[in-house]
TIDREN-127446 format. One line per field, with one value per atom (N, C-alpha, C): x, y, z. Coordinates in steps of 0.2 Angstrom, whole numbers, plus 5000, padded with zeros to 4 digits. Atoms other than C-alpha are relative to their C-alpha. Layout:
u c(X,...)
v c(Y,...)
w c(Z,...)
END
This chain:
u c(5004,5001,5003,4995,5015,5004,4996,5023,4997,5005,5009,4999,5002,5007,5005,4995,5024,5002,5000,5026,4994,5007,5007,5006,4998,5017,5007,4992,5034,4995,5002,5022,4997,5003,5012,5006,4995,5029,5004,4992,5043,5000,4996,5042,5003,4994,5050,5004,4998,5056,5006,4994,5069,5007,4995,5078,5003,4999,5079,5006,4996,5088,5006,4995,5100,5005,4996,5105,5003,4995,5110,5006,4994,5120,5007,4994,5129,5001,4997,5131,5006,4994,5139,5006,4993,5151,5003,4995,5157,5004,4996,5159,5006,4994,5169,5006,4993,5181,5003,4997,5183,5003,4998,5188,5006,4996,5198,5007,4994,5210,5005,4995,5227,5002,4999,5233,5005,4992,5248,5004,4997,5262,5000,4999,5260,5006,4992,5274,5000,4998,5280,5000,5002,5274,5008,4993,5291,4999,5001,5292,5003,4995,5295,5005,4993,5310,5000,5000,5310,5005,4994,5323,4999,5000,5328,5009,4994,5343,5000,4997,5352,5005,4993,5366,5002,4997,5379,4999,5000,5377,5007,4993,5390,4998,5001,5387,5006,4996,5395,4997,5002,5394,4997,5002,5382,4997,5004,5375,4993,5008,5357,4998,5003,5347,4992,5008,5328,4997,5002,5318,4992,5004,5305,4996,5003,5291,4998,5001,5291,4996,5004,5284,5004,4996,5294,4994,5002,5289,5004,4995,5295,4997,5001,5295,5001,5000,5300,4996,5006,5284,4997,5002,5279,4993,5006,5261,5001,5000,5262,4993,5007,5248,5002,5002,5242,5000,5000,5245,4996,5005,5234,4994,5005,5218,5002,4999,5222,4999,4999,5221,5006,4995,5233,5002,4998,5242,5004,4996,5255,5003,4996,5259,5005,4993,5276,5004,4998,5277,4994,5005,5267,5003,4998,5266,5005,4994,5281,5006,4996,5292,5005,4994,5310,5000,4997,5314,5004,4995,5327,4998,5001,5327,4999,5001,5322,4997,5002,5313,4994,5008,5297,4996,5004,5283,4992,5008,5267,4999,5002,5264,4993,5007,5250,5000,5002,5241,5005,4997,5251,4997,4999,5243,4994,5004,5230,5008,4995,5247,5005,4997,5256,4998,5003,5243,5001,5000,5242,5007,4990,5263,4999,4997,5262,4995,5002,5248,5003,4998,5257,5007,4993,5274,4996,5003,5263,4998,4999,5260,5003,4992,5277,5002,4996,5282,4995,5005,5267,5002,4997,5272,5007,4993,5291,5001,5000,5286,4998,5003,5276,5004,4997,5290,5006,4998,5301,4999,5004,5289,5001,5000,5289,5007,4994,5308,5002,4998,5308,4996,5005,5293,5004,4997,5304,5005,4994,5319,4996,5003,5307,4998,5002,5301,5005,4994,5317,5002,4999,5321,4995,5006,5305,5000,5000,5306,5004,4997,5320,4998,5004,5311,4995,5005,5296,5002,4996,5307,5001,5000,5313,4994,5005,5297,4995,5002,5291,5002,4996,5303,4999,5000,5302,4992,5005,5283,4999,4999,5287,5003,4997,5297,4994,5004,5284,4995,5006,5271,5003,4997,5282,5001,5000,5285,4995,5006,5267,4998,5001,5265,5003,4996,5277,4997,5004,5269,4993,5006,5253,4999,4998,5258,5001,4997,5264,4996,5004,5248,5002,4998,5255,4999,5001,5250,4991,5008,5230,5000,5001,5222,5000,5000,5218,5005,4994,5236,5004,4997,5242,4995,5003,5228,5003,4997,5233,5008,4995,5250,5002,5001,5246,4996,5002,5236,5005,4995,5250,5005,4995,5261,4998,5001,5251,4996,5002,5246,5007,4994,5265,5003,4998,5267,4996,5004,5253,5003,4994,5264,5006,4994,5279,4998,5004,5269,4999,5004,5261,5007,4992,5279,5004,4995,5286,4998,5006,5272,5002,4998,5275,5007,4994,5293,5003,5001,5290,4998,5003,5278,5004,4998,5290,5003,4996,5299,4993,5007,5278,4999,5001,5274,5004,4997,5289,5003,5000,5287,4994,5006,5271,5000,4998,5276,5003,4996,5290,4995,5004,5277,4994,5003,5266,5004,4995,5281,5000,4999,5284,4994,5006,5267,4999,5000,5268,5004,4993,5284,4998,5002,5277,4994,5006,5263,5002,4997,5274,5003,4994,5284,4996,5004,5270,4997,5002,5263,5007,4993,5280,5000,5002,5279,4995,5006,5262,5000,4997,5269,5006,4995,5285,4996,5003,5272,4995,5005,5262,5006,4993,5279,5002,4998,5278,5004,4993,5294,5002,4999,5300,5008,4995,5308,5006,4994,5321,4999,5001,5324,4996,5003,5314,4994,5006,5298,4993,5007,5282,4993,5004,5269,4991,5009,5252,5000,5003,5245,4994,5007,5230,4994,5004,5225,5003,4999,5227,5001,5001,5230,4992,5006,5216,4995,5006,5207,5003,5002,5203,5002,4998,5212,5001,5001,5210,5005,4994,5222,4998,5002,5224,5000,5004,5220,5006,4995,5233,5000,4999,5242,5003,4998,5254,5004,4996,5264,5007,4994,5281,5005,4996,5293,5008,4992,5312,5003,4999,5318,5008,4995,5336,4997,5002,5326,4994,5006,5314,5004,4998,5314,4995,5005,5307,4998,5004,5294,4998,5001,5297,4997,5001,5289,5004,4995,5303,4996,5004,5295,5005,4998,5297,5007,4996,5309,5008,4993,5323,5001,4999,5322,5007,4994,5333,5008,4994,5348,5001,4999,5346,5000,5001,5342,5010,4992,5360,5005,4996,5368,5000,5000,5361,5003,4998,5365,5007,4992,5383,5003,4998,5384,5003,4998,5386,4994,5003,5380,4994,5003,5365,4995,5001,5363,4994,5004,5349,4999,5001,5345,4994,5006,5332,4999,5001,5327,4992,5005,5315,5001,5001,5310,5007,4994,5327,5006,4993,5338,5000,4998,5346,5000,5000,5342,5004,4997,5354,4998,5004,5345,5005,4997,5353,4995,5005,5343,5003,4997,5342,4997,5003,5330,4993,5006,5315,4993,5006,5296,5000,5000,5293,4991,5008,5274,5000,5001,5266,4992,5005,5250,4996,5005,5235,5002,5000,5237,5006,4993,5256,5002,4998,5265,5008,4993,5281,5003,5000,5288,5003,4999,5291,5007,4992,5310,5000,4997,5316,5006,4993,5328,5001,4998,5337,5002,4998,5339,5005,4994,5357,5002,4998,5356,4999,5000,5359,4996,5002,5352,4994,5007,5335,4998,5001,5326,4991,5006,5308,4996,5006,5291,4997,5003,5283,4993,5006,5269,5001,4998,5277,5004,4999,5279,5008,4992,5297,5000,5000,5302,5009,4992,5321,5002,4997,5333,5007,4998,5339,5007,4995,5357,5001,4999,5357,5007,4995,5371,5003,4999,5382,4998,5001,5378,5003,4999,5386,4998,5005,5383,4994,5006,5369,5001,5000,5365,4995,5002,5360,4996,5003,5346,4996,5004,5336,4994,5007,5318,4997,5003,5312,5002,4997,5323,4995,5004,5309,4994,5007,5294,4997,5004,5282,5003,4995,5290,5004,4994,5302,5002,4998,5305,5004,4996,5317,5002,5000,5322,5009,4993,5340,5001,5000,5344,5006,4996,5352,4998,5003,5353,4994,5003,5343,4993,5008,5327,5003,5001,5322,4998,5000,5324,4996,5003,5313,5006,4998,5322,4996,5005,5315,5005,4995,5325,4997,5003,5324,5004,4999,5322,5003,4997,5333,4999,5002,5330,5001,4996,5336,5005,4995,5350,5002,5000,5355,5007,4993,5371,5003,4995,5383,4997,5005,5371,4994,5008,5357,4994,5006,5346,5000,5000,5339,5000,4999,5342,4998,5003,5335,5005,4997,5345,4997,5001,5342,5005,4995,5349,4997,5004,5346,5007,4994,5358,5000,5001,5352,5003,4997,5362,5007,4992,5380,5001,4994,5393,5000,5000,5391,4996,5006,5374,4997,5007,5362,4995,5008,5348,4996,5007,5333,5000,5001,5333,4995,5006,5318,4994,5006,5300,4997,5004,5293,4992,5006,5274,4998,5002,5272,5005,4997,5288,5000,5000,5290,5004,4994,5301,5000,5001,5305,5000,5004,5300,5008,4995,5313,5002,4997,5324,5006,4993,5338,5003,4996,5350,5002,4999,5351,5008,4994,5368,5004,4995,5386,5002,4999,5389,4995,5006,5377,5002,4999,5374,5003,4998,5386,4997,5003,5378,5005,4997,5384,5004,4998,5395,4996,5004,5386,5002,4999,5387,4997,5001,5385,4998,5003,5382,4992,5006,5368,4995,5003,5360,4992,5007,5340,4995,5004,5329,4993,5006,5312,4997,5002,5302,4993,5007,5288,4999)
v c(4992,5001,5006,4995,5012,5001,5000,5007,5003,5000,5010,5009,4993,5028,5003,4998,5032,5000,4999,5028,5006,4996,5038,5007,4991,5056,5000,4998,5052,5003,5000,5051,5007,4994,5065,5006,4994,5077,4999,5001,5071,5005,4994,5087,5005,4996,5097,4997,5003,5085,4996,5002,5079,5005,4994,5095,5002,4999,5097,4996,5006,5080,5003,5002,5084,5006,4993,5103,4998,5000,5096,4994,5005,5081,5005,4998,5094,5005,4996,5105,4996,5005,5091,4996,5001,5086,5006,4992,5106,4999,5000,5104,4996,5004,5089,5001,4999,5094,5007,4994,5112,4998,5005,5100,4998,5006,5089,5004,4996,5103,5000,5000,5102,5010,4992,5121,5003,4997,5131,5003,4999,5134,5008,4993,5152,5004,4998,5164,5005,4997,5174,5006,4992,5193,5003,4998,5202,5009,4994,5218,5006,4994,5236,5004,4996,5245,5007,4994,5264,5004,4997,5273,5008,4994,5288,5004,4998,5299,5002,4998,5303,5004,4994,5314,4997,5002,5311,5005,4996,5317,5002,4996,5331,5005,4995,5340,5004,4996,5357,5005,4995,5373,5006,4995,5386,5007,4995,5404,5001,4999,5402,5007,4995,5417,4998,5001,5419,5006,4996,5426,5003,4997,5438,5006,4994,5451,5006,4995,5467,5005,4994,5485,5004,4997,5501,5005,4995,5514,5004,4996,5529,5001,5001,5530,5009,4991,5552,5001,4995,5558,5004,4994,5573,5002,4999,5579,5009,4994,5599,5003,4999,5608,5008,4992,5628,4999,4997,5636,5005,4994,5650,5000,4999,5655,5004,4998,5662,4998,5002,5660,4999,5001,5653,5005,4995,5666,4996,5003,5656,4992,5008,5635,5001,4999,5634,4993,5007,5615,4996,5005,5601,4994,5007,5583,4996,5002,5572,5004,4995,5586,4998,5001,5583,5008,4994,5599,5000,4998,5604,5003,4998,5608,5006,4996,5623,5006,4998,5628,5002,4997,5638,4995,5005,5626,5004,4997,5637,5005,4993,5656,5001,4998,5660,5009,4993,5676,5004,4999,5685,5008,4994,5702,5000,5000,5698,4998,5003,5690,5006,4994,5708,5003,4995,5716,4999,5001,5707,5001,5000,5706,5009,4992,5727,5001,5000,5725,4997,5004,5713,5005,4995,5725,5007,4994,5741,4998,5000,5733,5000,4999,5730,5007,4995,5745,5007,4996,5753,4999,5002,5742,5004,4997,5747,5007,4995,5764,5003,5000,5761,4999,5002,5753,5005,4996,5767,5006,4995,5779,4999,5003,5768,5001,4997,5771,5006,4993,5788,5004,4998,5790,4997,5002,5780,5005,4996,5791,5006,4992,5807,4997,4999,5799,4998,5001,5794,5008,4993,5813,5003,4996,5819,4997,5005,5806,5005,4998,5816,5009,4994,5834,4998,5003,5825,4998,5001,5821,5006,4993,5839,5003,4997,5845,4997,5001,5834,5002,4997,5840,5007,4993,5858,4999,4999,5855,4998,5006,5844,5006,4993,5860,5006,4995,5873,4997,5004,5862,5001,4999,5861,5008,4994,5880,5002,5000,5883,4997,5002,5871,5004,4998,5880,5009,4995,5897,5000,4998,5891,4999,4999,5885,5006,4993,5903,5005,4995,5910,5005,4994,5919,4997,5004,5908,4998,5001,5907,4991,5005,5889,4998,5001,5891,4999,5002,5893,4992,5006,5878,4992,5005,5868,5000,4999,5874,4997,5003,5869,4993,5007,5852,4997,5003,5848,5001,4999,5855,4994,5007,5841,4994,5007,5827,5000,5003,5831,4998,5003,5831,4993,5007,5815,4994,5004,5808,5000,5000,5814,4996,5003,5807,4992,5006,5790,4996,5002,5790,5000,4999,5794,4994,5008,5779,4995,5004,5768,5000,5001,5773,4998,5002,5769,4994,5006,5752,4996,5004,5747,5000,4999,5750,4994,5006,5733,4996,5006,5725,5004,4998,5738,5000,5001,5735,4992,5007,5716,4999,5000,5717,5004,5000,5727,4995,5006,5715,4994,5006,5701,5002,4996,5712,4999,5000,5713,4993,5005,5696,4998,5001,5692,5001,4996,5705,4996,5002,5698,4994,5007,5680,5000,4997,5686,5003,4999,5695,4994,5005,5681,4994,5004,5670,5003,4996,5682,5000,5000,5682,4993,5006,5664,4998,5002,5663,5005,4996,5677,4994,5005,5665,4993,5006,5649,5002,5000,5658,4997,5004,5651,4995,5010,5632,4999,5002,5626,4993,5008,5609,4999,5001,5602,4996,5004,5591,4998,5001,5587,4992,5005,5575,5000,5000,5572,5002,4998,5580,4994,5004,5564,5004,4997,5575,5006,4994,5591,5002,5002,5595,5007,4993,5614,5004,4997,5627,5006,4991,5646,5003,4995,5658,4994,5004,5642,5003,4999,5647,4996,5005,5637,5000,4998,5635,4996,5005,5630,4994,5008,5612,4998,5005,5608,5000,5004,5597,5005,4996,5606,4996,5004,5594,4993,5004,5578,4999,5000,5577,4994,5005,5561,5000,5000,5559,4995,5005,5551,4995,5004,5546,4996,5006,5537,4995,5006,5524,4993,5008,5507,4995,5006,5490,4995,5005,5480,4994,5008,5462,4994,5006,5446,4995,5006,5434,4995,5006,5415,5000,5003,5409,4998,5006,5398,5001,4997,5410,5005,4996,5421,4999,5002,5413,5002,5001,5412,5010,4995,5431,5004,4996,5439,4998,5002,5429,5005,4994,5438,5007,4993,5454,5003,4999,5454,5000,4998,5451,5004,4995,5465,5000,5003,5455,5004,4995,5466,4994,5004,5457,5002,4996,5461,4997,5001,5461,5002,4998,5463,5001,4999,5470,5003,4996,5475,5005,4998,5488,5006,4998,5495,4999,5001,5488,5002,4997,5496,4996,5001,5489,5003,4997,5491,4995,5004,5487,5001,5000,5483,4997,5000,5483,4997,5002,5473,5005,4994,5487,4998,5001,5481,4994,5005,5468,5005,4996,5476,4998,5002,5476,4997,5006,5468,4998,5003,5457,4999,4999,5459,4993,5006,5445,4996,5005,5430,4999,5002,5433,4995,5005,5419,5001,4996,5428,5007,4992,5445,5003,4996,5461,5002,4999,5464,5007,4996,5481,5002,4997,5486,5005,4993,5502,4999,4999,5506,5004,4996,5510,5004,4996,5516,5007,4992,5534,5002,4998,5535,5000,5001,5526,4996,5005,5520,5001,5001,5519,5006,4993,5528,4994,5004,5522,4997,5003,5509,4995,5007,5498,4994,5006,5482,4997,5003,5473,4993,5007,5456,5001,5000,5454,4994,5006,5440,5003,5000,5439,4995,5004,5432,4997,5005,5419,4997,5003,5414,4995,5006,5401,4993,5005,5383,4993,5005,5367,4994,5007,5349,5003,4998,5357,4994,5003,5347,5005,4998,5356,4997,5005,5347,5004,4997,5351,5000,4999,5356,4992,5007,5338,4994,5007,5328,5001,5000,5333,4998,5004,5324,5003,4997,5334,5004,4994,5345,4999,5001,5334,4993,5008,5318,5001,5001,5313,4993,5007,5296,5000,5001,5287,4995,5006,5273,4995,5006,5258,4992,5008,5241,5002,4996,5249,4999,4999,5251,5007,4994,5266,5001,5000,5270,5009,4994,5285,5002,4997,5298,5007,4994,5312,5006,4995,5329,5007,4993,5347,5004,4995,5361,5006,4993,5376,5006,4993,5386,4998,5000,5388,5003,4997,5391,5001,5001,5396,4999,5004,5386,5005,4995,5395,5002,5001,5392,5004,4994,5403,4994,5005,5387,4998,4999,5385,4994,5006,5372,5001,4999,5368,4999,5000,5369,4993,5006,5351,4999,5003,5344,4994,5008,5325,4997,5005,5316,4993,5008,5299,5001,5001,5304,5000,5002,5298,5003,4997,5307,4994,5005,5297,4999,5003,5291,5003,4999,5292,5001,4997,5304,4999,5000,5302,5007,4994,5317,5002,5000,5312,5000,4999,5316,4994,5005,5300,5001,4998,5302,4992,5006,5282,5000,5002,5285,4996,5004,5273,4996,5005,5265,4990,5006,5249,4999,5000,5254,4997,5002,5245,5006,4994,5259,4999,5004,5257,5010,4992,5274,5000,4998,5281,5001,5000,5281,4998,5004,5276,5003,4996,5291,5003,4995,5300,5007,4993,5318,5003,4995,5330,5005,4991,5346,5005,4995,5360,5005,4996,5372,5008,4994,5387,5004,4996,5403,5003,5000,5405,5009,4991,5426,4999,5000,5422,4995,5006,5409,5004,4997,5412,4994,5005,5402,5003,4997,5404,4997,4999,5407,4995,5004,5393,5003)
w c(4999,5000,4999,4999,5006,4993,5006,4990,4993,5004,4978,5001,4999,4987,4998,5001,4984,4994,5004,4968,4995,5002,4963,5001,4998,4973,4993,5003,4961,4994,5008,4945,5000,5000,4951,4999,5000,4954,4998,5002,4945,4995,5003,4933,5004,4998,4946,5006,4994,4959,4997,5006,4945,5001,5001,4942,5007,4992,4961,5001,4998,4962,4996,5004,4948,5002,4998,4955,5006,4992,4973,4997,5002,4964,4998,5001,4957,5005,4995,4972,5004,4993,4981,4997,5004,4966,5001,5002,4965,5009,4993,4985,5002,4999,4984,4997,5005,4969,5006,4997,4980,5006,4996,4995,4999,5002,4986,4996,5006,4976,5002,4996,4980,5002,4998,4989,4998,5002,4984,5005,4994,4998,4999,4999,5005,5000,5000,5002,5007,4996,5019,4998,5001,5021,5000,5000,5017,5004,4993,5030,4994,5004,5019,5003,4999,5020,4998,5002,5021,5000,5000,5013,5001,4997,5023,5001,4999,5026,5009,4994,5042,5001,5000,5050,5005,4994,5064,5004,4994,5081,5002,5000,5082,5007,4995,5100,4999,5000,5100,5006,4998,5108,4996,5004,5102,5004,4998,5104,4998,5005,5100,5003,4997,5098,5000,5001,5102,4996,5005,5089,5005,4997,5098,4996,5003,5093,5006,4994,5102,4995,5003,5099,5004,4997,5100,5003,4996,5114,5001,4999,5119,5007,4992,5139,5002,5000,5135,4996,5004,5128,5003,4997,5133,4996,5005,5129,5003,4997,5131,5000,4999,5138,5000,4998,5140,5007,4993,5156,5002,5000,5153,4995,5006,5143,4995,5005,5127,4994,5006,5109,4996,5006,5096,4996,5005,5089,4992,5005,5078,5003,5001,5076,4997,5005,5070,4998,5001,5068,4999,5002,5062,5001,4998,5065,4995,5003,5061,4999,5001,5062,5004,4995,5070,5003,4998,5082,5005,4997,5092,5009,4994,5113,4999,4998,5117,4994,5005,5101,5000,4999,5098,4997,5001,5095,4997,5001,5098,5003,4998,5101,5002,4996,5113,4998,4999,5113,5006,4993,5128,5004,5000,5128,5008,4993,5143,5006,4996,5153,5001,5000,5149,5004,4996,5157,5008,4994,5172,5006,4995,5176,5000,4997,5174,5007,4995,5187,5006,4992,5200,5000,4997,5196,5002,4996,5200,5009,4991,5218,5002,4998,5220,5002,4997,5219,5005,4997,5229,5008,4995,5243,5002,5001,5240,5004,4998,5243,5007,4994,5258,5003,4997,5266,5000,4997,5263,5003,4994,5271,5006,4991,5287,5001,4996,5287,5001,4998,5286,5006,4995,5298,5006,4994,5310,5000,5000,5307,5004,4998,5311,5006,4996,5325,5006,4994,5335,5000,5000,5331,5004,4996,5338,5008,4994,5353,5005,4996,5360,5002,4999,5358,5004,4996,5367,5007,4992,5381,5002,4999,5382,5003,4997,5383,5003,4994,5395,5006,4994,5406,5000,5000,5403,5003,4999,5407,5008,4992,5424,5004,4996,5430,5000,4998,5427,5004,4995,5435,5007,4993,5450,5002,4999,5449,5004,4997,5451,5005,4992,5465,5004,4995,5473,5002,5000,5469,5004,4998,5473,5010,4992,5490,5005,4996,5494,4998,5002,5487,4995,5006,5472,4997,5008,5458,5002,4999,5456,4999,5001,5455,4993,5007,5437,4998,5002,5433,5000,4999,5442,4996,5004,5433,4993,5007,5416,4998,5002,5420,5000,4998,5427,4992,5007,5409,4995,5005,5399,5000,4998,5408,4997,5002,5405,4992,5008,5385,4998,5004,5383,5003,4999,5391,4996,5006,5381,4993,5007,5367,4998,5000,5372,4999,4997,5376,4992,5007,5358,4994,5002,5351,5000,4999,5358,4998,5004,5353,4993,5004,5338,4997,5001,5338,5000,5001,5345,4995,5006,5331,4994,5007,5318,4996,5004,5317,4996,5001,5316,4993,5004,5304,4993,5006,5292,4998,5000,5295,4996,5004,5289,4992,5007,5272,4996,5002,5269,4998,5002,5269,4995,5004,5258,4994,5005,5246,4998,5001,5246,4995,5002,5243,4992,5005,5229,4994,5006,5220,4998,5004,5221,4994,5005,5211,4994,5005,5199,4997,5003,5197,4996,5002,5193,4993,5007,5179,4996,5006,5171,4999,5002,5171,4995,5005,5163,4993,5005,5152,4994,5003,5147,4996,5004,5145,4995,5009,5130,4996,5003,5123,4999,4999,5120,4997,5001,5120,4999,5000,5114,5006,4994,5132,4997,5000,5123,4991,5005,5105,4999,5001,5097,4994,5006,5083,5005,4998,5085,5000,5001,5086,4999,5002,5087,5002,4999,5085,5003,4998,5094,4997,5001,5089,4994,5006,5076,5002,4997,5075,4999,4999,5080,5006,4994,5094,5005,4993,5108,5007,4996,5123,5006,4995,5140,5005,4994,5157,4999,5000,5155,4992,5008,5136,4998,5003,5128,4992,5008,5112,4997,5006,5105,5005,4998,5109,4996,4999,5108,5003,4997,5110,4997,5000,5113,4995,5005,5097,5003,4998,5108,5004,4995,5121,4998,5001,5111,5004,4997,5118,4996,5004,5111,5008,4997,5122,4997,5001,5121,5005,4995,5130,5000,5000,5136,5004,4998,5139,5007,4994,5156,5001,4999,5154,4997,5000,5148,5004,4996,5161,5003,4995,5173,4997,5002,5160,4999,5004,5154,5007,4994,5172,5003,4999,5176,4997,5005,5162,5001,4999,5165,5008,4994,5184,4999,4999,5180,4996,5003,5171,4990,5005,5154,4994,5005,5138,4997,5004,5130,4993,5007,5112,4996,5007,5099,4995,5008,5081,4998,5005,5071,4995,5006,5054,5000,5001,5051,4993,5006,5034,4997,5004,5028,5003,4997,5039,5007,4995,5054,5007,4993,5073,5006,4994,5086,5006,4994,5103,5006,4993,5121,5006,4993,5135,5006,4994,5149,5004,4994,5162,4997,5002,5163,5004,4998,5168,5006,4993,5186,5002,4999,5184,4993,5007,5172,5002,5001,5165,4999,4999,5169,4994,5006,5156,4998,5004,5151,5002,4998,5151,5002,4999,5153,5003,4998,5157,4994,5006,5146,5002,5001,5142,4996,5006,5137,4998,5002,5125,4998,5003,5122,4992,5007,5102,5000,5000,5101,4993,5006,5082,5000,5000,5079,4994,5004,5062,4998,5001,5062,5007,4994,5077,5000,5000,5071,5002,4998,5076,5006,4994,5093,4998,5000,5092,4994,5006,5077,5003,4999,5077,4998,5003,5075,5002,4999,5076,5000,5000,5084,5002,4998,5087,5005,4993,5105,5000,4998,5108,5007,4992,5123,5001,4996,5134,4997,5003,5124,5003,4997,5129,4998,5004,5126,5000,5003,5120,4997,5004,5109,4993,5008,5092,4997,5005,5077,4996,5006,5067,4996,5006,5052,5003,4999,5055,5001,5001,5048,5005,4996,5060,5007,4993,5074,5001,4999,5078,5005,4995,5087,5003,4998,5100,5004,4995,5109,4999,5002,5099,4994,5008,5085,5003,4999,5081,4999,5002,5079,4996,5005,5066,5005,4997,5074,4998,5002,5066,4995,5004,5053,5003,4995,5066,5002,4995,5074,5006,4994,5091,5001,4998,5099,5007,4993,5110,5001,4997,5120,5000,4999,5118,5002,4998,5124,4994,5007,5111,5005,4997,5116,4994,5003,5100,4993,5006,5083,4997,5001,5074,4992,5008,5054,5000,5003,5046,4996,5006,5034,4994,5005,5020,5002,4998,5030,5000,5001,5031,5008,4993,5047,5004,4995,5061,5008,4993,5077,5006,4996,5092,5007,4995,5105,5005,4996,5120,5002,4997,5125,5004,4997,5136,4999,5001,5129,4993,5008,5111,5003,4998,5111,4993,5007,5097,4995,5006,5081,4999,5002,5082,4995,5005,5067,5001,5000,5068,4993,5007,5056,4997,5002,5045,4994,5005,5034,5005,4998,5039,4999,5001,5040,5003,4996,5043,5005,4995,5051,5005,4998,5061,5007,4993,5077,5003,5000,5085,5000,5002,5078,4993,5008,5060,4997,5005,5047,4994,5005,5037,4997,5004,5025,4998,5001,5024,4992,5006,5007,4999,5000,5002,5006,4994,5009,5008,4993,5021,5001,4997,5033,5000,4998,5032,5004,4994,5043,5001,4997,5051,4996,5001,5041,5005,4995,5050,5001,4998,5058,5003,4997,5063,5006,4996,5080,5003,5000,5078,4997,5005,5066,5002,5000,5076,5003,5002,5077,5006,4995,5093,4999,5000,5092,5006,4995,5106,4999,4998,5111,5007)
END
């Protein structure tokens, strides 16, 4: 029964069962062929060799320079203002002009000041006349005092005679009273004269004090008259002019600004890590020289001092350089780049910039493998060909070791390299005087 059912099922569905069976058989045959095919022997992967250039480590002593950016300043800049109320009569200079010390820059109308001076001088003359009159009066009182004393003696004797006559009834009471009155009046006159003489020093001192006050006022008026002429306080250059001829100015109004061209300085910030060396050199009395170029002209600079305060957010301290050049000094406010000569340091390596990876890493080549070394970056230097080199220091690098001088993007310790050429490059000779160290 079951066999008949199976035959019946096969007869009904053989039109689609047969293709499926054929496909399954083909798949089994394909899998068997793949599984039983012979395999080719695999080749080991070959490590890539990177061709690089190297230089020999040759430590030496260098005097690097620190490249800085600064701004020209003028500590001797003066804003001249008016000390009187007046009109501007003449303006004899303009912005940008060079002026000499004592040169007339602005003439203010001085007529009002002249009138005030005349009044003050007249007051002095009046007081001097009073002093002279007081001295004459004093001398007259001295002479009159002797006469007054004689008159008092005379009236006293007259009174005594009338008293004697009255006692003998030879003189009337009226005559006695009149003699007594005359004597008292003469005594009062003598007392008044003596008081005037005694008061002479006080009167003279008061007049002399008035004379001193009037003289001071006269001298002040003289100063106001002199200040109607605005004079250059020193030789320099006019930075700004704020007025014109005919303009009315008041006391305290700014007229112009002049700065001393011989006292210009350059202010530049020194990174903190360089400060100990520079302070030590400056305190020992050694000159610290810097050079700059402005408008194609060289500027000779000398480090004078460090700023006494540090602004918030600054990572260093401002240094002030005196401009030693005589011909050209620039203008205040201009920015300059300068190269500061640092003290000489020993056992430094001068490497090309491409030998530095990151900020503090280089690689040496040993047995055709790279080995990383940590370095301290001191600055930059220019060799005899004018090419920039980086000055570094590392205690882990020995003289004669080969330093990678090719910038590899995948540089790492253990990387296989091949040195191009038979001999490694040697660092070119350097000029210590032209060293240039970059501040980081």
